[in-house]
All heavy atoms as a GROMACS GRO file, in nm:
protein
  609
    1MET      N    1  11.061   9.987  11.156
    1MET     CA    2  10.993  10.103  11.208
    1MET      C    3  10.853  10.059  11.251
    1MET      O    4  10.796   9.969  11.192
    1MET     CB    5  10.987  10.211  11.102
    1MET     CG    6  10.917  10.336  11.148
    1MET     SD    7  10.934  10.474  11.034
    1MET     CE    8  11.102  10.518  11.066
    2GLU      N    9  10.799  10.125  11.351
    2GLU     CA   10  10.664  10.093  11.400
    2GLU      C   11  10.566  10.205  11.367
    2GLU      O   12  10.604  10.321  11.356
    2GLU     CB   13  10.665  10.076  11.551
    2GLU     CG   14  10.728   9.951  11.599
    2GLU     CD   15  10.723   9.939  11.751
    2GLU    OE1   16  10.663  10.025  11.818
    2GLU    OE2   17  10.778   9.842  11.801
    3GLY      N   18  10.441  10.164  11.355
    3GLY     CA   19  10.332  10.258  11.336
    3GLY      C   20  10.206  10.203  11.398
    3GLY      O   21  10.206  10.090  11.450
    4ILE      N   22  10.100  10.282  11.394
    4ILE     CA   23   9.971  10.240  11.446
    4ILE      C   24   9.867  10.257  11.336
    4ILE      O   25   9.859  10.362  11.271
    4ILE     CB   26   9.931  10.324  11.569
    4ILE    CG1   27  10.033  10.302  11.681
    4ILE    CG2   28   9.790  10.288  11.616
    4ILE    CD1   29  10.013  10.389  11.802
    5VAL      N   30   9.787  10.152  11.315
    5VAL     CA   31   9.682  10.157  11.214
    5VAL      C   32   9.574  10.254  11.262
    5VAL      O   33   9.511  10.232  11.366
    5VAL     CB   34   9.622  10.017  11.187
    5VAL    CG1   35   9.507  10.028  11.088
    5VAL    CG2   36   9.728   9.922  11.137
    6ASP      N   37   9.556  10.362  11.189
    6ASP     CA   38   9.454  10.461  11.222
    6ASP      C   39   9.318  10.416  11.171
    6ASP      O   40   9.219  10.421  11.242
    6ASP     CB   41   9.492  10.597  11.163
    6ASP     CG   42   9.391  10.706  11.198
    6ASP    OD1   43   9.385  10.742  11.317
    6ASP    OD2   44   9.318  10.751  11.107
    7ARG      N   45   9.317  10.372  11.044
    7ARG     CA   46   9.191  10.325  10.984
    7ARG      C   47   9.223  10.250  10.856
    7ARG      O   48   9.332  10.258  10.802
    7ARG     CB   49   9.094  10.439  10.958
    7ARG     CG   50   9.145  10.541  10.860
    7ARG     CD   51   9.053  10.665  10.856
    7ARG     NE   52   9.103  10.766  10.766
    7ARG     CZ   53   9.198  10.854  10.796
    7ARG    NH1   54   9.255  10.853  10.914
    7ARG    NH2   55   9.237  10.943  10.708
    8ILE      N   56   9.122  10.176  10.811
    8ILE     CA   57   9.131  10.103  10.685
    8ILE      C   58   9.017  10.153  10.598
    8ILE      O   59   8.901  10.148  10.638
    8ILE     CB   60   9.122   9.951  10.708
    8ILE    CG1   61   9.236   9.906  10.800
    8ILE    CG2   62   9.127   9.877  10.575
    8ILE    CD1   63   9.223   9.766  10.853
    9GLU      N   64   9.051  10.205  10.482
    9GLU     CA   65   8.952  10.262  10.389
    9GLU      C   66   8.962  10.187  10.256
    9GLU      O   67   9.047  10.220  10.173
    9GLU     CB   68   8.977  10.411  10.367
    9GLU     CG   69   8.963  10.494  10.492
    9GLU     CD   70   8.991  10.642  10.469
    9GLU    OE1   71   9.051  10.677  10.364
    9GLU    OE2   72   8.954  10.722  10.556
   10GLY      N   73   8.878  10.086  10.242
   10GLY     CA   74   8.881  10.007  10.118
   10GLY      C   75   9.012   9.935  10.104
   10GLY      O   76   9.047   9.849  10.185
   11ASP      N   77   9.091   9.970  10.002
   11ASP     CA   78   9.219   9.903   9.980
   11ASP      C   79   9.338   9.985  10.027
   11ASP      O   80   9.452   9.960   9.988
   11ASP     CB   81   9.234   9.865   9.832
   11ASP     CG   82   9.231   9.986   9.740
   11ASP    OD1   83   9.197  10.097   9.787
   11ASP    OD2   84   9.261   9.971   9.621
   12ILE      N   85   9.311  10.082  10.116
   12ILE     CA   86   9.416  10.167  10.172
   12ILE      C   87   9.417  10.153  10.324
   12ILE      O   88   9.313  10.160  10.390
   12ILE     CB   89   9.394  10.315  10.136
   12ILE    CG1   90   9.397  10.335   9.984
   12ILE    CG2   91   9.496  10.406  10.205
   12ILE    CD1   92   9.531  10.309   9.919
   13VAL      N   93   9.536  10.134  10.380
   13VAL     CA   94   9.555  10.131  10.524
   13VAL      C   95   9.622  10.263  10.562
   13VAL      O   96   9.729  10.296  10.509
   13VAL     CB   97   9.644  10.012  10.567
   13VAL    CG1   98   9.664  10.012  10.718
   13VAL    CG2   99   9.584   9.881  10.520
   14VAL      N  100   9.559  10.338  10.651
   14VAL     CA  101   9.615  10.465  10.696
   14VAL      C  102   9.690  10.436  10.827
   14VAL      O  103   9.631  10.390  10.924
   14VAL     CB  104   9.507  10.572  10.716
   14VAL    CG1  105   9.569  10.703  10.761
   14VAL    CG2  106   9.426  10.591  10.588
   15VAL      N  107   9.820  10.462  10.825
   15VAL     CA  108   9.906  10.431  10.939
   15VAL      C  109   9.972  10.558  10.989
   15VAL      O  110  10.022  10.638  10.910
   15VAL     CB  111  10.015  10.328  10.898
   15VAL    CG1  112  10.108  10.298  11.014
   15VAL    CG2  113   9.951  10.200  10.847
   16GLU      N  114   9.972  10.575  11.122
   16GLU     CA  115  10.041  10.688  11.183
   16GLU      C  116  10.181  10.643  11.224
   16GLU      O  117  10.198  10.545  11.297
   16GLU     CB  118   9.966  10.738  11.306
   16GLU     CG  119  10.034  10.856  11.371
   16GLU     CD  120   9.960  10.906  11.493
   16GLU    OE1  121   9.847  10.862  11.521
   16GLU    OE2  122  10.018  10.991  11.563
   17ILE      N  123  10.281  10.716  11.175
   17ILE     CA  124  10.420  10.690  11.210
   17ILE      C  125  10.480  10.823  11.255
   17ILE      O  126  10.488  10.917  11.176
   17ILE     CB  127  10.500  10.636  11.090
   17ILE    CG1  128  10.433  10.511  11.032
   17ILE    CG2  129  10.644  10.607  11.131
   17ILE    CD1  130  10.491  10.467  10.899
   18LYS      N  131  10.516  10.829  11.382
   18LYS     CA  132  10.577  10.951  11.437
   18LYS      C  133  10.495  11.075  11.402
   18LYS      O  134  10.546  11.172  11.348
   18LYS     CB  135  10.720  10.966  11.390
   18LYS     CG  136  10.811  10.856  11.439
   18LYS     CD  137  10.954  10.879  11.396
   18LYS     CE  138  11.042  10.765  11.446
   18LYS     NZ  139  11.181  10.784  11.411
   19GLU      N  140  10.365  11.069  11.433
   19GLU     CA  141  10.271  11.181  11.417
   19GLU      C  142  10.249  11.222  11.271
   19GLU      O  143  10.200  11.331  11.244
   19GLU     CB  144  10.314  11.300  11.502
   19GLU     CG  145  10.317  11.268  11.650
   19GLU     CD  146  10.356  11.386  11.737
   19GLU    OE1  147  10.360  11.499  11.687
   19GLU    OE2  148  10.383  11.361  11.856
   20LYS      N  149  10.284  11.136  11.177
   20LYS     CA  150  10.259  11.163  11.036
   20LYS      C  151  10.178  11.046  10.979
   20LYS      O  152  10.203  10.931  11.013
   20LYS     CB  153  10.390  11.178  10.960
   20LYS     CG  154  10.372  11.216  10.815
   20LYS     CD  155  10.504  11.242  10.746
   20LYS     CE  156  10.477  11.277  10.601
   20LYS     NZ  157  10.599  11.292  10.524
   21MET      N  158  10.081  11.076  10.894
   21MET     CA  159   9.995  10.973  10.837
   21MET      C  160  10.048  10.929  10.701
   21MET      O  161  10.091  11.009  10.619
   21MET     CB  162   9.852  11.027  10.820
   21MET     CG  163   9.787  11.065  10.949
   21MET     SD  164   9.775  10.925  11.058
   21MET     CE  165   9.640  10.975  11.158
   22TYR      N  166  10.041  10.796  10.679
   22TYR     CA  167  10.082  10.736  10.552
   22TYR      C  168   9.968  10.651  10.499
   22TYR      O  169   9.906  10.576  10.573
   22TYR     CB  170  10.204  10.645  10.573
   22TYR     CG  171  10.331  10.718  10.607
   22TYR    CD1  172  10.357  10.757  10.739
   22TYR    CD2  173  10.424  10.749  10.510
   22TYR    CE1  174  10.474  10.824  10.771
   22TYR    CE2  175  10.541  10.815  10.542
   22TYR     CZ  176  10.564  10.854  10.673
   22TYR     OH  177  10.680  10.921  10.704
   23ASN      N  178   9.941  10.662  10.371
   23ASN     CA  179   9.844  10.576  10.303
   23ASN      C  180   9.921  10.462  10.238
   23ASN      O  181  10.006  10.484  10.152
   23ASN     CB  182   9.767  10.653  10.196
   23ASN     CG  183   9.680  10.761  10.256
   23ASN    OD1  184   9.630  10.747  10.368
   23ASN    ND2  185   9.660  10.869  10.184
   24ILE      N  186   9.889  10.339  10.280
   24ILE     CA  187   9.962  10.222  10.234
   24ILE      C  188   9.864  10.126  10.167
   24ILE      O  189   9.758  10.097  10.223
   24ILE     CB  190  10.034  10.153  10.352
   24ILE    CG1  191  10.131  10.253  10.417
   24ILE    CG2  192  10.106  10.028  10.306
   24ILE    CD1  193  10.186  10.209  10.551
   25ALA      N  194   9.900  10.079  10.049
   25ALA     CA  195   9.814   9.984   9.976
   25ALA      C  196   9.799   9.856  10.058
   25ALA      O  197   9.896   9.804  10.113
   25ALA     CB  198   9.875   9.953   9.840
   26ILE      N  199   9.676   9.807  10.065
   26ILE     CA  200   9.647   9.690  10.148
   26ILE      C  201   9.721   9.565  10.100
   26ILE      O  202   9.747   9.474  10.180
   26ILE     CB  203   9.496   9.667  10.160
   26ILE    CG1  204   9.464   9.583  10.285
   26ILE    CG2  205   9.439   9.602  10.034
   26ILE    CD1  206   9.329   9.604  10.342
   27GLU      N  207   9.761   9.559   9.974
   27GLU     CA  208   9.833   9.440   9.927
   27GLU      C  209   9.974   9.430   9.986
   27GLU      O  210  10.040   9.327   9.975
   27GLU     CB  211   9.839   9.434   9.774
   27GLU     CG  212   9.912   9.548   9.709
   27GLU     CD  213   9.818   9.655   9.655
   27GLU    OE1  214   9.698   9.651   9.681
   27GLU    OE2  215   9.869   9.744   9.587
   28LYS      N  216  10.021   9.534  10.055
   28LYS     CA  217  10.151   9.530  10.121
   28LYS      C  218  10.141   9.478  10.265
   28LYS      O  219  10.240   9.469  10.335
   28LYS     CB  220  10.216   9.667  10.119
   28LYS     CG  221  10.245   9.711   9.975
   28LYS     CD  222  10.317   9.839   9.968
   28LYS     CE  223  10.340   9.871   9.819
   28LYS     NZ  224  10.423   9.984   9.800
   29VAL      N  225  10.019   9.445  10.307
   29VAL     CA  226   9.994   9.396  10.443
   29VAL      C  227  10.009   9.244  10.446
   29VAL      O  228   9.952   9.174  10.362
   29VAL     CB  229   9.853   9.436  10.490
   29VAL    CG1  230   9.822   9.374  10.625
   29VAL    CG2  231   9.839   9.587  10.495
   30TYR      N  232  10.083   9.195  10.544
   30TYR     CA  233  10.097   9.051  10.567
   30TYR      C  234  10.014   9.015  10.688
   30TYR      O  235  10.032   9.071  10.795
   30TYR     CB  236  10.244   9.013  10.589
   30TYR     CG  237  10.327   9.029  10.465
   30TYR    CD1  238  10.392   9.148  10.437
   30TYR    CD2  239  10.337   8.925  10.374
   30TYR    CE1  240  10.467   9.162  10.322
   30TYR    CE2  241  10.411   8.939  10.259
   30TYR     CZ  242  10.476   9.058  10.233
   30TYR     OH  243  10.550   9.073  10.118
   31GLY      N  244   9.920   8.922  10.670
   31GLY     CA  245   9.833   8.881  10.780
   31GLY      C  246   9.716   8.976  10.799
   31GLY      O  247   9.688   9.061  10.714
   32ASN      N  248   9.648   8.960  10.911
   32ASN     CA  249   9.531   9.042  10.942
   32ASN      C  250   9.569   9.160  11.029
   32ASN      O  251   9.653   9.146  11.118
   32ASN     CB  252   9.425   8.959  11.014
   32ASN     CG  253   9.370   8.849  10.926
   32ASN    OD1  254   9.354   8.866  10.806
   32ASN    ND2  255   9.341   8.735  10.986
   33ILE      N  256   9.507   9.274  11.005
   33ILE     CA  257   9.526   9.391  11.089
   33ILE      C  258   9.392   9.454  11.117
   33ILE      O  259   9.296   9.436  11.042
   33ILE     CB  260   9.621   9.495  11.025
   33ILE    CG1  261   9.566   9.542  10.890
   33ILE    CG2  262   9.762   9.442  11.012
   33ILE    CD1  263   9.637   9.663  10.835
   34LEU      N  264   9.387   9.529  11.226
   34LEU     CA  265   9.267   9.603  11.266
   34LEU      C  266   9.307   9.744  11.305
   34LEU      O  267   9.424   9.770  11.336
   34LEU     CB  268   9.200   9.535  11.386
   34LEU     CG  269   9.151   9.392  11.366
   34LEU    CD1  270   9.108   9.334  11.501
   34LEU    CD2  271   9.037   9.388  11.267
   35GLU      N  272   9.210   9.832  11.310
   35GLU     CA  273   9.236   9.968  11.356
   35GLU      C  274   9.291   9.962  11.498
   35GLU      O  275   9.243   9.885  11.581
   35GLU     CB  276   9.108  10.051  11.351
   35GLU     CG  277   9.060  10.074  11.211
   35GLU     CD  278   8.926  10.146  11.203
   35GLU    OE1  279   8.866  10.178  11.308
   35GLU    OE2  280   8.880  10.170  11.090
   36GLY      N  281   9.393  10.041  11.525
   36GLY     CA  282   9.454  10.044  11.657
   36GLY      C  283   9.571   9.950  11.674
   36GLY      O  284   9.642   9.958  11.774
   37ASP      N  285   9.593   9.860  11.579
   37ASP     CA  286   9.704   9.766  11.589
   37ASP      C  287   9.838   9.838  11.573
   37ASP      O  288   9.851   9.933  11.496
   37ASP     CB  289   9.697   9.658  11.481
   37ASP     CG  290   9.592   9.553  11.509
   37ASP    OD1  291   9.535   9.551  11.621
   37ASP    OD2  292   9.566   9.472  11.418
   38VAL      N  293   9.938   9.787  11.645
   38VAL     CA  294  10.076   9.831  11.625
   38VAL      C  295  10.131   9.744  11.512
   38VAL      O  296  10.113   9.623  11.513
   38VAL     CB  297  10.160   9.814  11.752
   38VAL    CG1  298  10.304   9.856  11.728
   38VAL    CG2  299  10.100   9.895  11.867
   39VAL      N  300  10.195   9.808  11.416
   39VAL     CA  301  10.247   9.735  11.302
   39VAL      C  302  10.395   9.765  11.281
   39VAL      O  303  10.444   9.873  11.314
   39VAL     CB  304  10.169   9.768  11.172
   39VAL    CG1  305  10.029   9.712  11.178
   39VAL    CG2  306  10.164   9.917  11.146
   40ASP      N  307  10.465   9.665  11.231
   40ASP     CA  308  10.604   9.682  11.189
   40ASP      C  309  10.605   9.712  11.040
   40ASP      O  310  10.540   9.642  10.962
   40ASP     CB  311  10.685   9.554  11.217
   40ASP     CG  312  10.696   9.526  11.366
   40ASP    OD1  313  10.715   9.620  11.443
   40ASP    OD2  314  10.688   9.407  11.404
   41ILE      N  315  10.678   9.815  11.003
   41ILE     CA  316  10.678   9.862  10.865
   41ILE      C  317  10.821   9.855  10.810
   41ILE      O  318  10.915   9.896  10.877
   41ILE     CB  319  10.627  10.007  10.857
   41ILE    CG1  320  10.488  10.014  10.919
   41ILE    CG2  321  10.625  10.058  10.714
   41ILE    CD1  322  10.452  10.148  10.972
   42VAL      N  323  10.833   9.800  10.690
   42VAL     CA  324  10.963   9.791  10.624
   42VAL      C  325  10.961   9.887  10.505
   42VAL      O  326  10.872   9.881  10.420
   42VAL     CB  327  10.992   9.647  10.576
   42VAL    CG1  328  11.125   9.642  10.502
   42VAL    CG2  329  10.992   9.551  10.695
   43PHE      N  330  11.060   9.977  10.504
   43PHE     CA  331  11.076  10.072  10.394
   43PHE      C  332  11.194  10.030  10.308
   43PHE      O  333  11.291   9.971  10.356
   43PHE     CB  334  11.108  10.212  10.448
   43PHE     CG  335  10.991  10.285  10.507
   43PHE    CD1  336  10.959  10.270  10.642
   43PHE    CD2  337  10.915  10.370  10.430
   43PHE    CE1  338  10.853  10.338  10.697
   43PHE    CE2  339  10.808  10.439  10.484
   43PHE     CZ  340  10.778  10.423  10.618
   44LYS      N  341  11.185  10.063  10.180
   44LYS     CA  342  11.298  10.050  10.087
   44LYS      C  343  11.294  10.171   9.996
   44LYS      O  344  11.194  10.195   9.928
   44LYS     CB  345  11.288   9.921  10.006
   44LYS     CG  346  11.407   9.899   9.915
   44LYS     CD  347  11.397   9.768   9.841
   44LYS     CE  348  11.518   9.749   9.754
   44LYS     NZ  349  11.508   9.624   9.678
   45ASP      N  350  11.400  10.248   9.998
   45ASP     CA  351  11.407  10.370   9.918
   45ASP      C  352  11.287  10.461   9.944
   45ASP      O  353  11.222  10.510   9.852
   45ASP     CB  354  11.418  10.337   9.769
   45ASP     CG  355  11.541  10.256   9.735
   45ASP    OD1  356  11.646  10.278   9.801
   45ASP    OD2  357  11.534  10.170   9.645
   46LYS      N  358  11.255  10.481  10.072
   46LYS     CA  359  11.147  10.569  10.117
   46LYS      C  360  11.007  10.521  10.078
   46LYS      O  361  10.912  10.595  10.085
   46LYS     CB  362  11.169  10.713  10.069
   46LYS     CG  363  11.294  10.776  10.124
   46LYS     CD  364  11.306  10.920  10.081
   46LYS     CE  365  11.434  10.981  10.135
   46LYS     NZ  366  11.449  11.120  10.098
   47GLU      N  367  10.996  10.397  10.035
   47GLU     CA  368  10.867  10.340   9.999
   47GLU      C  369  10.839  10.220  10.089
   47GLU      O  370  10.928  10.140  10.116
   47GLU     CB  371  10.867  10.294   9.853
   47GLU     CG  372  10.734  10.238   9.810
   47GLU     CD  373  10.734  10.189   9.666
   47GLU    OE1  374  10.817  10.235   9.587
   47GLU    OE2  375  10.651  10.103   9.634
   48VAL      N  376  10.714  10.211  10.136
   48VAL     CA  377  10.676  10.098  10.220
   48VAL      C  378  10.668   9.973  10.132
   48VAL      O  379  10.602   9.972  10.028
   48VAL     CB  380  10.538  10.123  10.287
   48VAL    CG1  381  10.492   9.999  10.361
   48VAL    CG2  382  10.545  10.241  10.381
   49ILE      N  383  10.739   9.868  10.175
   49ILE     CA  384  10.732   9.743  10.099
   49ILE      C  385  10.656   9.634  10.175
   49ILE      O  386  10.609   9.539  10.115
   49ILE     CB  387  10.872   9.693  10.056
   49ILE    CG1  388  10.962   9.668  10.176
   49ILE    CG2  389  10.936   9.789   9.959
   49ILE    CD1  390  11.090   9.595  10.141
   50SER      N  391  10.643   9.649  10.308
   50SER     CA  392  10.563   9.552  10.382
   50SER      C  393  10.518   9.611  10.516
   50SER      O  394  10.581   9.701  10.571
   50SER     CB  395  10.639   9.422  10.405
   50SER     OG  396  10.742   9.439  10.499
   51LEU      N  397  10.408   9.556  10.562
   51LEU     CA  398  10.347   9.599  10.688
   51LEU      C  399  10.290   9.474  10.754
   51LEU      O  400  10.221   9.396  10.689
   51LEU     CB  401  10.236   9.700  10.655
   51LEU     CG  402  10.165   9.767  10.768
   51LEU    CD1  403  10.140   9.911  10.731
   51LEU    CD2  404  10.035   9.699  10.798
   52LYS      N  405  10.323   9.454  10.882
   52LYS     CA  406  10.278   9.334  10.952
   52LYS      C  407  10.245   9.369  11.097
   52LYS      O  408  10.316   9.446  11.161
   52LYS     CB  409  10.386   9.226  10.950
   52LYS     CG  410  10.345   9.097  11.013
   52LYS     CD  411  10.455   8.993  11.003
   52LYS     CE  412  10.410   8.865  11.069
   52LYS     NZ  413  10.514   8.762  11.067
   53ARG      N  414  10.137   9.312  11.148
   53ARG     CA  415  10.095   9.335  11.286
   53ARG      C  416  10.202   9.284  11.382
   53ARG      O  417  10.255   9.174  11.366
   53ARG     CB  418   9.963   9.263  11.311
   53ARG     CG  419   9.915   9.274  11.453
   53ARG     CD  420   9.787   9.197  11.470
   53ARG     NE  421   9.764   9.175  11.612
   53ARG     CZ  422   9.645   9.171  11.667
   53ARG    NH1  423   9.538   9.182  11.593
   53ARG    NH2  424   9.632   9.151  11.796
   54ASN      N  425  10.230   9.365  11.485
   54ASN     CA  426  10.320   9.325  11.592
   54ASN      C  427  10.230   9.283  11.708
   54ASN      O  428  10.178   9.367  11.782
   54ASN     CB  429  10.412   9.441  11.631
   54ASN     CG  430  10.512   9.403  11.737
   54ASN    OD1  431  10.481   9.333  11.833
   54ASN    ND2  432  10.634   9.452  11.721
   55ASP      N  433  10.209   9.152  11.722
   55ASP     CA  434  10.114   9.101  11.821
   55ASP      C  435  10.149   9.142  11.964
   55ASP      O  436  10.062   9.183  12.040
   55ASP     CB  437  10.104   8.948  11.813
   55ASP     CG  438  10.038   8.902  11.685
   55ASP    OD1  439   9.949   8.973  11.632
   55ASP    OD2  440  10.072   8.793  11.636
   56LYS      N  441  10.275   9.133  12.000
   56LYS     CA  442  10.317   9.166  12.136
   56LYS      C  443  10.291   9.312  12.168
   56LYS      O  444  10.232   9.346  12.272
   56LYS     CB  445  10.466   9.134  12.154
   56LYS     CG  446  10.516   9.163  12.293
   56LYS     CD  447  10.664   9.132  12.307
   56LYS     CE  448  10.707   9.164  12.450
   56LYS     NZ  449  10.838   9.222  12.458
   57LYS      N  450  10.332   9.402  12.082
   57LYS     CA  451  10.314   9.545  12.108
   57LYS      C  452  10.168   9.587  12.098
   57LYS      O  453  10.124   9.677  12.169
   57LYS     CB  454  10.404   9.627  12.016
   57LYS     CG  455  10.550   9.601  12.048
   57LYS     CD  456  10.634   9.720  12.030
   57LYS     CE  457  10.775   9.686  12.077
   57LYS     NZ  458  10.870   9.784  12.036
   58THR      N  459  10.091   9.521  12.011
   58THR     CA  460   9.948   9.549  12.002
   58THR      C  461   9.880   9.513  12.134
   58THR      O  462   9.800   9.590  12.187
   58THR     CB  463   9.883   9.473  11.885
   58THR    OG1  464   9.940   9.523  11.762
   58THR    CG2  465   9.733   9.491  11.882
   59LYS      N  466   9.914   9.397  12.189
   59LYS     CA  467   9.856   9.353  12.316
   59LYS      C  468   9.895   9.450  12.428
   59LYS      O  469   9.810   9.490  12.509
   59LYS     CB  470   9.904   9.212  12.349
   59LYS     CG  471   9.846   9.156  12.477
   59LYS     CD  472   9.894   9.015  12.503
   59LYS     CE  473   9.835   8.962  12.633
   59LYS     NZ  474   9.882   8.827  12.662
   60GLU      N  475  10.022   9.489  12.434
   60GLU     CA  476  10.068   9.584  12.535
   60GLU      C  477   9.995   9.717  12.525
   60GLU      O  478   9.956   9.776  12.625
   60GLU     CB  479  10.219   9.607  12.523
   60GLU     CG  480  10.302   9.489  12.564
   60GLU     CD  481  10.450   9.505  12.529
   60GLU    OE1  482  10.489   9.608  12.467
   60GLU    OE2  483  10.527   9.414  12.564
   61ARG      N  484   9.975   9.765  12.402
   61ARG     CA  485   9.906   9.893  12.380
   61ARG      C  486   9.761   9.885  12.427
   61ARG      O  487   9.710   9.975  12.493
   61ARG     CB  488   9.912   9.932  12.233
   61ARG     CG  489   9.846  10.064  12.202
   61ARG     CD  490   9.871  10.104  12.055
   61ARG     NE  491   9.821  10.237  12.032
   61ARG     CZ  492   9.698  10.265  11.989
   61ARG    NH1  493   9.614  10.167  11.964
   61ARG    NH2  494   9.659  10.389  11.971
   62LYS      N  495   9.693   9.775  12.395
   62LYS     CA  496   9.553   9.759  12.436
   62LYS      C  497   9.542   9.749  12.588
   62LYS      O  498   9.450   9.806  12.647
   62LYS     CB  499   9.491   9.639  12.366
   62LYS     CG  500   9.469   9.666  12.219
   62LYS     CD  501   9.406   9.552  12.146
   62LYS     CE  502   9.390   9.591  11.999
   62LYS     NZ  503   9.324   9.491  11.920
   63GLN      N  504   9.636   9.680  12.653
   63GLN     CA  505   9.634   9.671  12.798
   63GLN      C  506   9.657   9.809  12.861
   63GLN      O  507   9.591   9.844  12.959
   63GLN     CB  508   9.741   9.573  12.848
   63GLN     CG  509   9.707   9.429  12.819
   63GLN     CD  510   9.820   9.334  12.854
   63GLN    OE1  511   9.937   9.371  12.861
   63GLN    NE2  512   9.783   9.207  12.874
   64TYR      N  513   9.747   9.886  12.804
   64TYR     CA  514   9.774  10.021  12.854
   64TYR      C  515   9.649  10.108  12.840
   64TYR      O  516   9.610  10.178  12.935
   64TYR     CB  517   9.891  10.084  12.779
   64TYR     CG  518   9.909  10.230  12.809
   64TYR    CD1  519   9.958  10.271  12.932
   64TYR    CD2  520   9.873  10.326  12.716
   64TYR    CE1  521   9.972  10.407  12.961
   64TYR    CE2  522   9.888  10.461  12.744
   64TYR     CZ  523   9.936  10.501  12.866
   64TYR     OH  524   9.949  10.635  12.895
   65ILE      N  525   9.587  10.105  12.724
   65ILE     CA  526   9.466  10.186  12.703
   65ILE      C  527   9.356  10.144  12.799
   65ILE      O  528   9.288  10.229  12.858
   65ILE     CB  529   9.420  10.178  12.556
   65ILE    CG1  530   9.519  10.250  12.466
   65ILE    CG2  531   9.278  10.235  12.538
   65ILE    CD1  532   9.499  10.228  12.318
   66ASN      N  533   9.338  10.014  12.818
   66ASN     CA  534   9.237   9.966  12.913
   66ASN      C  535   9.268  10.013  13.055
   66ASN      O  536   9.178  10.049  13.130
   66ASN     CB  537   9.226   9.814  12.909
   66ASN     CG  538   9.155   9.764  12.786
   66ASN    OD1  539   9.080   9.836  12.722
   66ASN    ND2  540   9.180   9.639  12.750
   67SER      N  541   9.395  10.013  13.093
   67SER     CA  542   9.431  10.053  13.229
   67SER      C  543   9.406  10.201  13.256
   67SER      O  544   9.369  10.238  13.367
   67SER     CB  545   9.577  10.018  13.259
   67SER     OG  546   9.665  10.106  13.193
   68ILE      N  547   9.424  10.285  13.155
   68ILE     CA  548   9.402  10.429  13.180
   68ILE      C  549   9.258  10.472  13.160
   68ILE      O  550   9.220  10.581  13.201
   68ILE     CB  551   9.497  10.518  13.094
   68ILE    CG1  552   9.471  10.500  12.945
   68ILE    CG2  553   9.641  10.491  13.129
   68ILE    CD1  554   9.546  10.596  12.857
   69THR      N  555   9.178  10.384  13.101
   69THR     CA  556   9.036  10.420  13.078
   69THR      C  557   8.938  10.338  13.161
   69THR      O  558   8.819  10.362  13.153
   69THR     CB  559   8.999  10.405  12.930
   69THR    OG1  560   9.017  10.269  12.890
   69THR    CG2  561   9.081  10.498  12.842
   70LYS      N  562   8.986  10.245  13.245
   70LYS     CA  563   8.897  10.153  13.314
   70LYS      C  564   8.797  10.221  13.407
   70LYS      O  565   8.685  10.175  13.421
   70LYS     CB  566   8.975  10.046  13.389
   70LYS     CG  567   9.054  10.096  13.506
   70LYS     CD  568   9.127   9.982  13.574
   70LYS     CE  569   9.209  10.038  13.690
   70LYS     NZ  570   9.285   9.936  13.756
   71ASP      N  571   8.832  10.330  13.471
   71ASP     CA  572   8.742  10.399  13.563
   71ASP      C  573   8.672  10.519  13.499
   71ASP      O  574   8.600  10.592  13.565
   71ASP     CB  575   8.819  10.444  13.686
   71ASP     CG  576   8.875  10.327  13.764
   71ASP    OD1  577   8.806  10.222  13.768
   71ASP    OD2  578   8.985  10.339  13.819
   72MET      N  579   8.695  10.538  13.373
   72MET     CA  580   8.645  10.659  13.307
   72MET      C  581   8.494  10.665  13.296
   72MET      O  582   8.433  10.770  13.305
   72MET     CB  583   8.709  10.670  13.167
   72MET     CG  584   8.691  10.805  13.103
   72MET     SD  585   8.780  10.817  12.947
   72MET     CE  586   8.947  10.834  13.007
   73TRP      N  587   8.427  10.550  13.279
   73TRP     CA  588   8.283  10.552  13.256
   73TRP      C  589   8.202  10.495  13.373
   73TRP      O  590   8.093  10.448  13.357
   73TRP     CB  591   8.250  10.474  13.129
   73TRP     CG  592   8.301  10.547  13.008
   73TRP    CD1  593   8.245  10.653  12.948
   73TRP    CD2  594   8.422  10.521  12.937
   73TRP    NE1  595   8.322  10.695  12.844
   73TRP    CE2  596   8.430  10.616  12.834
   73TRP    CE3  597   8.523  10.427  12.949
   73TRP    CZ2  598   8.537  10.620  12.744
   73TRP    CZ3  599   8.628  10.432  12.859
   73TRP    CH2  600   8.634  10.527  12.759
   74GLN      N  601   8.259  10.499  13.492
   74GLN     CA  602   8.185  10.449  13.607
   74GLN      C  603   8.120  10.561  13.683
   74GLN      O  604   8.154  10.671  13.683
   74GLN     CB  605   8.278  10.371  13.699
   74GLN     CG  606   8.321  10.243  13.635
   74GLN     CD  607   8.408  10.160  13.729
   74GLN    OE1  608   8.437  10.200  13.839
   74GLN    NE2  609   8.448  10.043  13.682
   0.00000   0.00000   0.00000
């Protein structure tokens, strides 16, 4: 399943998945993540067991956001 990192608050990562927010313990994160990153999330018995940045989809999302906002502040 995919989600988007909304924010990181201390040892909690707040992730939006299908318009719902989840608080995930930072120790379940593999690698580095930043706000706005697209992440792959693995659930087991309705509990998040791992979260990892999806580099390809994060790059695509950032390019899309840049393309729709490039003329906004000119």
